[in-house]
Structures are given as C-alpha cells and as structure tokens.
C-alpha positions as CSV (number, residue, x, y, z in Angstrom):
1,M,18.2,63.0,0.2
2,S,20.3,59.8,0.4
3,A,18.8,56.4,-0.3
4,Y,20.8,55.0,2.6
5,P,19.8,55.1,6.3
6,S,21.2,57.8,8.4
7,Y,23.6,56.7,11.2
8,P,24.4,58.5,14.4
9,S,26.8,61.4,14.1
10,G,30.4,60.5,13.7
11,Y,29.7,57.4,11.6
12,P,30.2,57.6,7.8
13,S,27.2,56.7,5.6
14,A,27.2,53.9,3.1
15,A,27.3,56.3,0.3
16,G,30.3,58.2,1.8
17,A,32.2,54.9,2.2
18,A,31.4,53.8,-1.3
19,A,32.3,57.1,-2.8
20,S,35.5,57.4,-0.9
21,T,36.8,54.0,-2.0
22,G,35.4,54.1,-5.5
23,G,33.2,51.0,-5.2
24,S,29.5,50.7,-6.0
25,P,27.2,52.1,-3.3
26,G,24.8,49.1,-3.2
27,V,27.4,46.3,-2.5
28,T,28.9,46.5,0.9
29,N,30.4,44.1,3.4
30,R,28.2,44.9,6.3
31,K,28.3,42.8,9.5
32,P,25.3,42.4,11.7
33,G,25.3,44.9,14.6
34,Y,28.0,47.0,12.9
35,P,26.6,50.5,12.7
36,Y,28.3,51.6,9.5
37,A,29.3,50.2,6.2
38,S,32.8,48.8,5.7
39,A,34.7,48.8,2.5
40,P,32.8,47.6,-0.6
41,L,33.3,44.1,-1.8
42,S,35.6,43.4,-4.7
43,G,34.3,41.7,-7.8
44,A,35.5,38.2,-6.8
45,D,34.1,38.6,-3.3
46,A,30.8,39.8,-4.5
47,A,30.6,36.9,-7.0
48,A,31.4,34.4,-4.1
49,T,28.9,36.0,-1.9
50,G,26.3,35.8,-4.6
51,A,27.1,32.2,-5.3
52,Y,26.9,31.4,-1.6
53,T,23.5,33.1,-1.4
54,L,22.2,31.2,-4.4
55,E,23.5,27.9,-2.8
56,R,21.6,28.6,0.4
57,Q,18.5,29.4,-1.6
58,N,18.9,26.2,-3.5
59,D,19.4,24.2,-0.3
60,A,16.1,25.7,1.1
61,H,14.3,24.8,-2.1
62,V,15.7,21.2,-2.0
63,D,14.6,20.9,1.6
64,R,11.1,22.0,0.7
65,L,11.1,19.5,-2.2
66,Y,12.1,16.7,0.2
67,E,9.2,17.7,2.5
68,K,6.7,17.7,-0.4
69,V,8.1,14.3,-1.7
70,G,7.7,12.9,1.8
71,M,4.1,14.1,1.9
72,L,3.4,12.6,-1.5
73,K,5.0,9.3,-0.5
74,H,2.8,9.2,2.6
75,L,-0.3,10.0,0.6
76,A,0.6,7.3,-2.0
77,I,1.1,4.7,0.7
78,S,-2.2,5.7,2.3
79,M,-4.0,5.4,-1.0
80,G,-2.5,2.0,-1.6
81,D,-3.7,0.8,1.9
82,E,-7.2,2.2,1.1
83,V,-7.3,0.4,-2.2
84,Q,-6.2,-2.9,-0.6
85,D,-8.9,-2.5,2.1
86,S,-11.5,-1.7,-0.6
87,N,-10.5,-4.8,-2.6
88,K,-10.9,-7.0,0.5
89,L,-14.4,-5.5,1.1
90,L,-15.4,-6.0,-2.5
91,D,-14.2,-9.7,-2.4
92,T,-16.3,-10.2,0.7
93,M,-19.3,-8.6,-0.9
94,H,-18.9,-10.7,-4.0
95,T,-18.9,-13.9,-1.9
96,S,-22.0,-12.7,0.0
97,F,-23.8,-12.0,-3.3
98,V,-22.9,-15.3,-4.8
99,S,-24.3,-17.2,-1.8
100,T,-27.4,-15.0,-1.8
101,E,-27.8,-15.7,-5.5
102,G,-27.7,-19.5,-4.8
103,L,-30.3,-19.1,-2.1
104,L,-32.6,-17.1,-4.3
105,G,-32.2,-19.5,-7.2
106,S,-33.2,-22.5,-5.1
107,A,-36.2,-20.6,-3.6
108,S,-37.3,-19.6,-7.1
109,R,-37.0,-23.2,-8.3
110,R,-39.2,-24.4,-5.4
111,L,-41.8,-21.7,-6.1
112,R,-41.8,-22.7,-9.7
113,D,-42.3,-26.3,-8.8
114,L,-45.0,-25.4,-6.4
115,G,-46.8,-23.5,-9.2
116,R,-46.6,-26.4,-11.6
117,S,-48.1,-28.8,-9.0
118,G,-51.4,-26.9,-9.0
119,N,-52.0,-27.3,-5.3
120,A,-54.4,-24.4,-4.5
121,N,-54.4,-24.7,-0.7
122,L,-50.7,-24.4,-0.6
123,W,-50.8,-21.2,-2.7
124,C,-53.4,-19.8,-0.3
125,Y,-51.2,-20.5,2.8
126,M,-48.2,-19.1,1.1
127,T,-50.0,-15.8,0.2
128,V,-51.3,-15.4,3.7
129,F,-47.8,-16.1,5.2
130,V,-46.1,-13.6,2.9
131,T,-48.7,-10.9,3.6
132,F,-48.4,-11.5,7.4
133,V,-44.6,-11.2,7.2
134,L,-44.8,-7.9,5.1
135,F,-47.3,-6.4,7.6
136,F,-45.3,-7.5,10.6
137,T,-42.1,-6.0,9.1
138,Y,-43.9,-2.7,8.2
139,F,-45.3,-2.2,11.7
140,Y,-42.1,-3.3,13.4
141,L,-40.1,-0.8,11.4
142,W,-42.8,1.9,11.8
143,R,-42.7,1.6,15.7
144,Q,-38.9,2.2,15.8
C-alpha cells in the first residue's frame, strides 16, 4: 500500500512521479488545487523553499513577540500609574495622620494639665460626658 493519497484514475501518483524522474518521493512541487504531483524539486529549489518557510515562521514568531512586548509595555505603564496613585494616597494619609497626631497631642496635654489641677468636679463631668458619648455611639451604630 502506498503512503501517498490515491488520485482519480488517469492521474499519476506522487510515488510514480518521483520514481519516474528519479527524485525523492517526499519533496514535490505541488500547487494548491492541482490534483497530482508535478516534478520533484531540485536541491537548490528545495533549499530555497525551506529557507522561505523558515523565514515565514520567523516572521510569525517575531509578530507574536511584538504582541507580547506590547502587552508587557501596557502592563508596565499600568503598574507605573498604579504606583503613582498609591504614592499620592499615601502622602494624603501621612498628612492626615500628622494633623491627627497634633490634635491628639494637644488633647493629651490638656487632660494631663486637668489631672494636675486636682479639680474633682471637672473630672466627674468629664467622665459622665465620655460615658454618654460612648453609649450614644454604641446605640446609634447598633440601630443601623
């Protein structure tokens, strides 16, 4: 049985064409839509065809590399934008924490001064106020 496809009657097979011309049976110059094999390629033509095929494959690989490089470039630019946005957010948070630190420091100083003064009525009012605020906050959050 032949390794080549069979063609309608009256057409020579690839093996027959290769055997009659003395070329190798696997290398033929077949045209699309042409039902039978033509004469085999000579050594120079086969090398040129092989080089052309390799060149096309290389071009396809280069095109895929360009696509991947483009995707990586887009990803790197997106990462850079994200880093810049994150740095702006961190700077804003730092400024907020510095201002909060100043407010807490001044409140702490006032409470320390209040404790040193020894005024008992003021401490009682402060304790009641803080307790009221904590309960109000708890019930307000619990109802939502």
